[in-house]
C-alpha atoms as a printed R data frame, in Angstrom:
    type eleno elety resid chain resno      x       y      z
1   ATOM     1    CA   UNK     A     1 -0.180 -18.020 47.706
2   ATOM     2    CA   UNK     A     2  3.104 -17.232 49.464
3   ATOM     3    CA   UNK     A     3  5.300 -20.126 50.575
4   ATOM     4    CA   UNK     A     4  8.377 -20.097 52.805
5   ATOM     5    CA   UNK     A     5 11.273 -22.528 52.963
6   ATOM     6    CA   UNK     A     6 12.290 -22.340 56.620
7   ATOM     7    CA   UNK     A     7 15.303 -24.618 56.239
8   ATOM     8    CA   UNK     A     8 13.300 -27.534 57.552
9   ATOM     9    CA   UNK     A     9 10.288 -27.539 55.253
10  ATOM    10    CA   UNK     A    10  8.239 -25.523 52.800
11  ATOM    11    CA   UNK     A    11  5.182 -24.091 54.552
12  ATOM    12    CA   UNK     A    12  2.511 -21.434 53.893
13  ATOM    13    CA   UNK     A    13  3.673 -17.975 54.962
14  ATOM    14    CA   UNK     A    14  1.086 -17.892 57.754
15  ATOM    15    CA   UNK     A    15  2.799 -20.875 59.377
16  ATOM    16    CA   UNK     A    16  6.359 -19.531 59.141
17  ATOM    17    CA   UNK     A    17  7.811 -17.825 62.215
18  ATOM    18    CA   UNK     A    18 10.909 -15.812 63.145
19  ATOM    19    CA   UNK     A    19 12.144 -15.784 66.774
20  ATOM    20    CA   UNK     A    20 11.554 -12.425 68.460
21  ATOM    21    CA   UNK     A    21 15.204 -12.339 69.583
22  ATOM    22    CA   UNK     A    22 16.471 -12.814 66.021
23  ATOM    23    CA   UNK     A    23 18.936  -9.988 65.351
24  ATOM    24    CA   UNK     A    24 17.428  -9.529 61.919
25  ATOM    25    CA   UNK     A    25 14.175  -8.566 63.645
26  ATOM    26    CA   UNK     A    26 15.766  -6.604 66.500
27  ATOM    27    CA   UNK     A    27 18.434  -4.672 64.594
28  ATOM    28    CA   UNK     A    28 17.930  -5.177 60.859
29  ATOM    29    CA   UNK     A    29 21.004  -7.425 60.982
30  ATOM    30    CA   UNK     A    30 20.207  -9.371 57.838
31  ATOM    31    CA   UNK     A    31 20.939  -9.542 54.137
32  ATOM    32    CA   UNK     A    32 18.683 -10.531 51.294
33  ATOM    33    CA   UNK     A    33 18.460 -10.927 47.546
34  ATOM    34    CA   UNK     A    34 15.661 -11.407 45.064
35  ATOM    35    CA   UNK     A    35 15.634 -13.722 42.061
36  ATOM    36    CA   UNK     A    36 12.933 -14.339 39.498
37  ATOM    37    CA   UNK     A    37 12.288 -17.328 37.306
38  ATOM    38    CA   UNK     A    38 11.374 -17.407 33.632
39  ATOM    39    CA   UNK     A    39  9.735 -20.560 32.354
40  ATOM    40    CA   UNK     A    40 10.451 -22.164 35.711
41  ATOM    41    CA   UNK     A    41 14.211 -21.488 35.512
42  ATOM    42    CA   UNK     A    42 15.965 -19.052 37.924
43  ATOM    43    CA   UNK     A    43 17.242 -16.113 35.856
44  ATOM    44    CA   UNK     A    44 20.822 -14.959 36.563
45  ATOM    45    CA   UNK     A    45 20.879 -17.159 39.676
46  ATOM    46    CA   UNK     A    46 24.661 -17.347 40.118
47  ATOM    47    CA   UNK     A    47 25.260 -13.560 40.271
48  ATOM    48    CA   UNK     A    48 22.337 -13.164 42.682
49  ATOM    49    CA   UNK     A    49 23.790 -15.821 44.976
50  ATOM    50    CA   UNK     A    50 27.249 -14.255 44.753
51  ATOM    51    CA   UNK     A    51 25.801 -10.857 45.680
52  ATOM    52    CA   UNK     A    52 24.054 -12.359 48.712
53  ATOM    53    CA   UNK     A    53 27.448 -13.592 49.938
54  ATOM    54    CA   UNK     A    54 29.126 -10.243 49.233
55  ATOM    55    CA   UNK     A    55 26.409  -8.393 51.143
56  ATOM    56    CA   UNK     A    56 26.854 -10.718 54.125
57  ATOM    57    CA   UNK     A    57 30.636 -10.284 54.067
58  ATOM    58    CA   UNK     A    58 30.172  -6.507 54.277
59  ATOM    59    CA   UNK     A    59 28.291  -7.107 57.545
60  ATOM    60    CA   UNK     A    60 31.083  -9.386 58.849
61  ATOM    61    CA   UNK     A    61 28.650 -12.266 58.445
62  ATOM    62    CA   UNK     A    62 29.857 -15.465 56.792
63  ATOM    63    CA   UNK     A    63 26.972 -17.473 55.394
64  ATOM    64    CA   UNK     A    64 27.361 -21.084 56.614
65  ATOM    65    CA   UNK     A    65 25.356 -22.681 53.790
66  ATOM    66    CA   UNK     A    66 27.017 -23.979 50.636
67  ATOM    67    CA   UNK     A    67 25.862 -22.826 47.218
68  ATOM    68    CA   UNK     A    68 24.563 -26.344 46.652
69  ATOM    69    CA   UNK     A    69 22.458 -26.243 49.827
70  ATOM    70    CA   UNK     A    70 20.944 -22.865 48.975
71  ATOM    71    CA   UNK     A    71 20.211 -24.032 45.427
72  ATOM    72    CA   UNK     A    72 18.570 -27.191 46.759
73  ATOM    73    CA   UNK     A    73 16.257 -25.146 48.975
74  ATOM    74    CA   UNK     A    74 15.453 -22.830 46.085
75  ATOM    75    CA   UNK     A    75 14.393 -25.703 43.847
76  ATOM    76    CA   UNK     A    76 12.357 -27.329 46.631
77  ATOM    77    CA   UNK     A    77 10.489 -24.057 47.030
78  ATOM    78    CA   UNK     A    78  9.979 -23.697 43.271
79  ATOM    79    CA   UNK     A    79  8.694 -27.274 43.035
80  ATOM    80    CA   UNK     A    80  6.154 -26.497 45.770
81  ATOM    81    CA   UNK     A    81  5.084 -23.250 44.077
82  ATOM    82    CA   UNK     A    82  4.710 -24.968 40.703
83  ATOM    83    CA   UNK     A    83  4.479 -21.763 38.624
84  ATOM    84    CA   UNK     A    84  6.433 -20.745 35.519
85  ATOM    85    CA   UNK     A    85  7.255 -17.218 36.658
86  ATOM    86    CA   UNK     A    86  8.068 -16.896 40.352
87  ATOM    87    CA   UNK     A    87  9.458 -14.272 42.716
88  ATOM    88    CA   UNK     A    88 11.825 -15.581 45.409
89  ATOM    89    CA   UNK     A    89 13.337 -13.535 48.226
90  ATOM    90    CA   UNK     A    90 16.274 -15.051 50.117
91  ATOM    91    CA   UNK     A    91 16.740 -13.626 53.614
92  ATOM    92    CA   UNK     A    92 19.717 -14.561 55.806
93  ATOM    93    CA   UNK     A    93 19.954 -13.436 59.432
94  ATOM    94    CA   UNK     A    94 22.473 -14.107 62.167
95  ATOM    95    CA   UNK     A    95 19.630 -15.634 64.137
96  ATOM    96    CA   UNK     A    96 18.546 -15.174 67.785
97  ATOM    97    CA   UNK     A    97 20.928 -13.869 70.408
98  ATOM    98    CA   UNK     A    98 21.259 -11.535 73.412
99  ATOM    99    CA   UNK     A    99 19.616  -8.108 73.332
100 ATOM   100    CA   UNK     A   100 22.932  -6.514 72.437
101 ATOM   101    CA   UNK     A   101 24.313  -4.798 69.362
102 ATOM   102    CA   UNK     A   102 27.196  -7.253 69.321
103 ATOM   103    CA   UNK     A   103 26.188 -10.421 67.451
104 ATOM   104    CA   UNK     A   104 28.696 -12.625 69.321
105 ATOM   105    CA   UNK     A   105 25.943 -14.699 70.936
106 ATOM   106    CA   UNK     A   106 24.139 -15.445 67.679
107 ATOM   107    CA   UNK     A   107 25.083 -19.040 66.928
108 ATOM   108    CA   UNK     A   108 22.046 -20.198 64.923
109 ATOM   109    CA   UNK     A   109 21.966 -18.251 61.643
110 ATOM   110    CA   UNK     A   110 18.791 -18.644 59.640
111 ATOM   111    CA   UNK     A   111 18.022 -18.659 55.931
112 ATOM   112    CA   UNK     A   112 14.448 -18.094 54.758
113 ATOM   113    CA   UNK     A   113 13.318 -18.371 51.140
114 ATOM   114    CA   UNK     A   114 10.006 -16.646 50.440
115 ATOM   115    CA   UNK     A   115  8.295 -17.408 47.150
116 ATOM   116    CA   UNK     A   116  5.147 -16.465 45.271
117 ATOM   117    CA   UNK     A   117  3.853 -16.194 41.733
118 ATOM   118    CA   UNK     A   118  5.559 -13.271 40.002
119 ATOM   119    CA   UNK     A   119  3.405 -10.137 40.099
120 ATOM   120    CA   UNK     A   120  4.255  -8.002 37.074
121 ATOM   121    CA   UNK     A   121  4.196  -4.236 36.859
122 ATOM   122    CA   UNK     A   122  1.360  -2.708 34.892
123 ATOM   123    CA   UNK     A   123  2.185  -2.786 31.170
124 ATOM   124    CA   UNK     A   124  1.400   0.935 30.893
125 ATOM   125    CA   UNK     A   125  4.609   1.668 32.799
126 ATOM   126    CA   UNK     A   126  6.518   0.227 29.842
127 ATOM   127    CA   UNK     A   127  4.411   1.662 27.028
128 ATOM   128    CA   UNK     A   128  3.941   5.111 28.603
129 ATOM   129    CA   UNK     A   129  6.799   5.258 31.105
130 ATOM   130    CA   UNK     A   130  6.899   5.943 34.824
131 ATOM   131    CA   UNK     A   131  7.166   9.136 36.873
132 ATOM   132    CA   UNK     A   132 10.019   9.695 39.316
133 ATOM   133    CA   UNK     A   133 10.731  12.388 41.879
134 ATOM   134    CA   UNK     A   134 14.150  13.676 42.908
135 ATOM   135    CA   UNK     A   135 13.517  13.591 46.632
136 ATOM   136    CA   UNK     A   136 15.434  15.813 49.094
137 ATOM   137    CA   UNK     A   137 16.288  12.772 51.242
138 ATOM   138    CA   UNK     A   138 19.901  11.723 50.505
139 ATOM   139    CA   UNK     A   139 21.001   8.167 49.802
140 ATOM   140    CA   UNK     A   140 22.881   6.564 52.687
141 ATOM   141    CA   UNK     A   141 26.534   7.557 52.680
142 ATOM   142    CA   UNK     A   142 28.912   4.699 51.802
143 ATOM   143    CA   UNK     A   143 30.890   5.488 54.971
144 ATOM   144    CA   UNK     A   144 27.785   4.921 57.097
145 ATOM   145    CA   UNK     A   145 25.682   2.094 55.664
146 ATOM   146    CA   UNK     A   146 27.060   1.222 52.236
147 ATOM   147    CA   UNK     A   147 24.193   0.884 49.699
148 ATOM   148    CA   UNK     A   148 26.236  -1.740 47.835
149 ATOM   149    CA   UNK     A   149 25.243  -4.225 50.568
150 ATOM   150    CA   UNK     A   150 21.681  -5.471 50.145
151 ATOM   151    CA   UNK     A   151 20.633  -5.494 53.787
152 ATOM   152    CA   UNK     A   152 17.359  -5.733 55.686
153 ATOM   153    CA   UNK     A   153 17.678  -2.064 56.685
154 ATOM   154    CA   UNK     A   154 15.450  -0.328 54.136
155 ATOM   155    CA   UNK     A   155 14.224   2.750 56.000
156 ATOM   156    CA   UNK     A   156 16.103   5.124 53.685
157 ATOM   157    CA   UNK     A   157 14.416   3.606 50.629
158 ATOM   158    CA   UNK     A   158 11.009   3.316 52.295
159 ATOM   159    CA   UNK     A   159 10.904   6.951 53.398
160 ATOM   160    CA   UNK     A   160 12.072   8.108 49.974
161 ATOM   161    CA   UNK     A   161  9.287   6.131 48.305
162 ATOM   162    CA   UNK     A   162  6.672   7.588 50.669
163 ATOM   163    CA   UNK     A   163  7.906  11.073 49.769
164 ATOM   164    CA   UNK     A   164  7.846  10.271 46.043
165 ATOM   165    CA   UNK     A   165  4.280   8.980 46.223
166 ATOM   166    CA   UNK     A   166  3.243  12.140 48.063
167 ATOM   167    CA   UNK     A   167  4.689  14.026 45.085
168 ATOM   168    CA   UNK     A   168  2.480  11.941 42.748
169 ATOM   169    CA   UNK     A   169  5.449   9.956 41.415
170 ATOM   170    CA   UNK     A   170  5.887   6.203 40.994
171 ATOM   171    CA   UNK     A   171  9.398   6.079 42.440
172 ATOM   172    CA   UNK     A   172 12.090   8.195 44.064
173 ATOM   173    CA   UNK     A   173 15.570   9.033 42.849
174 ATOM   174    CA   UNK     A   174 18.220   9.759 45.469
175 ATOM   175    CA   UNK     A   175 21.201  12.082 45.276
176 ATOM   176    CA   UNK     A   176 24.361  11.599 47.345
177 ATOM   177    CA   UNK     A   177 26.037  14.281 49.438
178 ATOM   178    CA   UNK     A   178 27.980  15.450 46.351
179 ATOM   179    CA   UNK     A   179 24.812  16.062 44.382
180 ATOM   180    CA   UNK     A   180 25.205  13.025 42.136
181 ATOM   181    CA   UNK     A   181 22.328  10.739 41.215
182 ATOM   182    CA   UNK     A   182 22.648   7.306 42.817
183 ATOM   183    CA   UNK     A   183 19.600   5.077 42.244
184 ATOM   184    CA   UNK     A   184 15.867   4.633 42.748
185 ATOM   185    CA   UNK     A   185 14.349   2.849 45.754
186 ATOM   186    CA   UNK     A   186 14.707  -0.653 44.275
187 ATOM   187    CA   UNK     A   187 16.284  -0.032 40.882
188 ATOM   188    CA   UNK     A   188 19.357   1.353 39.169
189 ATOM   189    CA   UNK     A   189 19.013   4.443 36.998
190 ATOM   190    CA   UNK     A   190 20.379   5.152 33.504
191 ATOM   191    CA   UNK     A   191 20.404   8.035 31.059
192 ATOM   192    CA   UNK     A   192 20.852   8.128 27.288
193 ATOM   193    CA   UNK     A   193 22.873  10.907 25.664
194 ATOM   194    CA   UNK     A   194 23.275  10.953 21.855
195 ATOM   195    CA   UNK     A   195 22.630   7.218 21.696
196 ATOM   196    CA   UNK     A   196 25.094   6.316 24.472
197 ATOM   197    CA   UNK     A   197 23.919   4.673 27.691
198 ATOM   198    CA   UNK     A   198 25.289   5.981 31.012
199 ATOM   199    CA   UNK     A   199 24.753   4.771 34.578
200 ATOM   200    CA   UNK     A   200 26.263   6.079 37.838
201 ATOM   201    CA   UNK     A   201 29.489   4.422 39.046
202 ATOM   202    CA   UNK     A   202 29.370   2.258 42.174
203 ATOM   203    CA   UNK     A   203 31.524   4.660 44.250
204 ATOM   204    CA   UNK     A   204 28.714   7.231 44.025
205 ATOM   205    CA   UNK     A   205 26.762   4.985 46.427
206 ATOM   206    CA   UNK     A   206 24.426   2.448 44.852
207 ATOM   207    CA   UNK     A   207 23.645  -1.236 44.731
208 ATOM   208    CA   UNK     A   208 25.581  -3.221 42.106
209 ATOM   209    CA   UNK     A   209 22.444  -4.440 40.369
210 ATOM   210    CA   UNK     A   210 22.544  -7.854 38.732
211 ATOM   211    CA   UNK     A   211 20.380  -6.526 35.903
212 ATOM   212    CA   UNK     A   212 22.667  -3.487 35.722
213 ATOM   213    CA   UNK     A   213 25.719  -5.715 35.165
214 ATOM   214    CA   UNK     A   214 23.812  -7.837 32.649
215 ATOM   215    CA   UNK     A   215 22.740  -4.759 30.694
216 ATOM   216    CA   UNK     A   216 26.248  -3.291 30.547
217 ATOM   217    CA   UNK     A   217 27.400  -6.542 28.918
218 ATOM   218    CA   UNK     A   218 24.355  -6.704 26.659
219 ATOM   219    CA   UNK     A   219 25.020  -3.183 25.367
220 ATOM   220    CA   UNK     A   220 28.380  -4.412 24.060
221 ATOM   221    CA   UNK     A   221 26.623  -7.240 22.188
222 ATOM   222    CA   UNK     A   222 24.093  -4.806 20.743
223 ATOM   223    CA   UNK     A   223 26.722  -2.277 19.677
224 ATOM   224    CA   UNK     A   224 25.402   0.383 22.048
225 ATOM   225    CA   UNK     A   225 28.015   2.569 23.737
226 ATOM   226    CA   UNK     A   226 27.732   2.222 27.529
227 ATOM   227    CA   UNK     A   227 29.757   3.573 30.429
228 ATOM   228    CA   UNK     A   228 29.675   4.552 34.108
229 ATOM   229    CA   UNK     A   229 29.833   8.265 34.900
230 ATOM   230    CA   UNK     A   230 28.600  10.520 37.659
231 ATOM   231    CA   UNK     A   231 25.275  12.139 36.814
232 ATOM   232    CA   UNK     A   232 24.136  15.435 38.282
233 ATOM   233    CA   UNK     A   233 20.483  16.368 38.634
234 ATOM   234    CA   UNK     A   234 20.883  18.850 35.775
235 ATOM   235    CA   UNK     A   235 22.393  16.191 33.519
236 ATOM   236    CA   UNK     A   236 19.612  13.793 34.434
237 ATOM   237    CA   UNK     A   237 16.801  16.169 33.504
238 ATOM   238    CA   UNK     A   238 18.567  17.185 30.262
239 ATOM   239    CA   UNK     A   239 19.063  13.577 29.091
240 ATOM   240    CA   UNK     A   240 17.538  12.302 25.855
241 ATOM   241    CA   UNK     A   241 16.144   9.248 27.656
242 ATOM   242    CA   UNK     A   242 16.031   7.928 31.227
243 ATOM   243    CA   UNK     A   243 15.181   4.416 32.405
244 ATOM   244    CA   UNK     A   244 15.337   2.165 35.462
245 ATOM   245    CA   UNK     A   245 16.484  -1.443 35.721
246 ATOM   246    CA   UNK     A   246 15.882  -4.164 38.279
247 ATOM   247    CA   UNK     A   247 15.235  -7.871 38.653
248 ATOM   248    CA   UNK     A   248 11.456  -7.484 38.626
249 ATOM   249    CA   UNK     A   249 11.213  -4.138 36.794
250 ATOM   250    CA   UNK     A   250 13.394  -5.268 33.911
251 ATOM   251    CA   UNK     A   251 14.008  -2.153 31.792
252 ATOM   252    CA   UNK     A   252 11.398   0.503 32.633
253 ATOM   253    CA   UNK     A   253 11.337   3.887 30.842
254 ATOM   254    CA   UNK     A   254 11.065   7.148 32.782
255 ATOM   255    CA   UNK     A   255  9.041   9.794 30.997
256 ATOM   256    CA   UNK     A   256  8.628  12.346 33.779
257 ATOM   257    CA   UNK     A   257 11.023  13.677 36.441
258 ATOM   258    CA   UNK     A   258  9.256  15.928 38.936
259 ATOM   259    CA   UNK     A   259  7.316  18.309 36.688
260 ATOM   260    CA   UNK     A   260  9.510  17.908 33.590
261 ATOM   261    CA   UNK     A   261  8.904  15.526 30.691
262 ATOM   262    CA   UNK     A   262 11.634  13.187 29.430
263 ATOM   263    CA   UNK     A   263 11.897  12.239 25.739
264 ATOM   264    CA   UNK     A   264  8.789  14.314 24.983
265 ATOM   265    CA   UNK     A   265  6.836  12.113 27.378
266 ATOM   266    CA   UNK     A   266  7.369   8.851 25.481
267 ATOM   267    CA   UNK     A   267  9.846   5.952 25.894
268 ATOM   268    CA   UNK     A   268 12.898   6.582 23.714
269 ATOM   269    CA   UNK     A   269 14.330   4.288 21.006
270 ATOM   270    CA   UNK     A   270 17.348   3.077 22.985
271 ATOM   271    CA   UNK     A   271 15.214   2.302 26.019
272 ATOM   272    CA   UNK     A   272 12.758   0.373 23.829
273 ATOM   273    CA   UNK     A   273 15.587  -1.640 22.302
274 ATOM   274    CA   UNK     A   274 17.036  -2.582 25.681
275 ATOM   275    CA   UNK     A   275 13.583  -3.386 27.066
276 ATOM   276    CA   UNK     A   276 13.026  -5.747 24.141
277 ATOM   277    CA   UNK     A   277 16.439  -7.372 24.692
278 ATOM   278    CA   UNK     A   278 15.665  -8.039 28.348
279 ATOM   279    CA   UNK     A   279 12.278  -9.549 27.568
280 ATOM   280    CA   UNK     A   280 13.858 -11.703 24.867
281 ATOM   281    CA   UNK     A   281 16.347 -13.056 27.427
282 ATOM   282    CA   UNK     A   282 13.417 -14.203 29.556
283 ATOM   283    CA   UNK     A   283 11.768 -16.102 26.699
284 ATOM   284    CA   UNK     A   284 11.496 -19.882 27.192
285 ATOM   285    CA   UNK     A   285 13.873 -20.693 24.331
286 ATOM   286    CA   UNK     A   286 16.535 -18.511 26.001
287 ATOM   287    CA   UNK     A   287 16.407 -20.488 29.266
288 ATOM   288    CA   UNK     A   288 18.241 -23.735 29.990
289 ATOM   289    CA   UNK     A   289 17.780 -26.140 32.912
C-alpha cells in the first residue's frame, strides 16, 4: 500500500492528485528527498531535511514550511503506514501557475510525502555484488543543471539506467566532461585502493549523498583511511574494490564493470566491513525516538 500526505490528510495514492498546471508537472520544477526508517524511526532525518532545503535554494525556491511542520507530516504518514521499515519520498513543488517558464505566478507551493513499506534489494546483490556499466551518456554539467541539487528532473539518470540495462548491467556509472567518474543513477560510487576508501569530490558533479557523508565519518571511527579524489575510468576498473552507497541501497558491492570483474568477482573485505557497519547502524538498539 502506498499512502500520500497531501498537506491536508493522509490518503491512498490513488486518491491523491496534482494540479495539471503545477510547475513540477509542467517543467520538472520540483525538489525531492528520500528517507527510510529503521524500527519505525527515520534514519538520518535531519541531514535529509537539510538537503531538501539546499536543493530548493539552488532552484531559487524557498520552502515555506518549518522543519517542525514537515516533521509533523512525516510522523502522521508513518503512523498511518504502521510499518517498522518504511520508504518516504518528500516532493516539494512551486505549485500551479501560468504556462510560463517564469514561476512568478506560482503562489501555492505544495509538499507531498509519499510512503510505503520499504522494498529491499535482493540479498544476492550484497553477497555476490552488482554489475555496472560505464555508459557513454555524460552526467549533467554543474554549469547546466547541477547534480548536487536533488530535483524532479531525472531524465539524465533515467536514460543512463535504460542504457545500462540494455548492456545487461544493474546500474549505470556516469563520467563528466573531463572523463572523471561522478556517480551511479541513484547512488554515490567509491573505490578501495590498498585498504583506503576513495570517493569522487563534489566539484566533479554529483549529489552530496547523506549516506556518503555518514560513511566518510564512519570510516574515521573504524580507522579506515578515506578521502575525496577524482577517479578516472582507468582508475575505477583497476581498483581493488568498488561499491555504491545510497539511502535504500546502503553499501552495495560492485563486482563487475562492463565486461571486467572487480575483486575477482566477489565483494572485498573493506566493502564487507562497511556494509556490516551500515546494517548495524540500522539495528533497533542503534535507533532512538
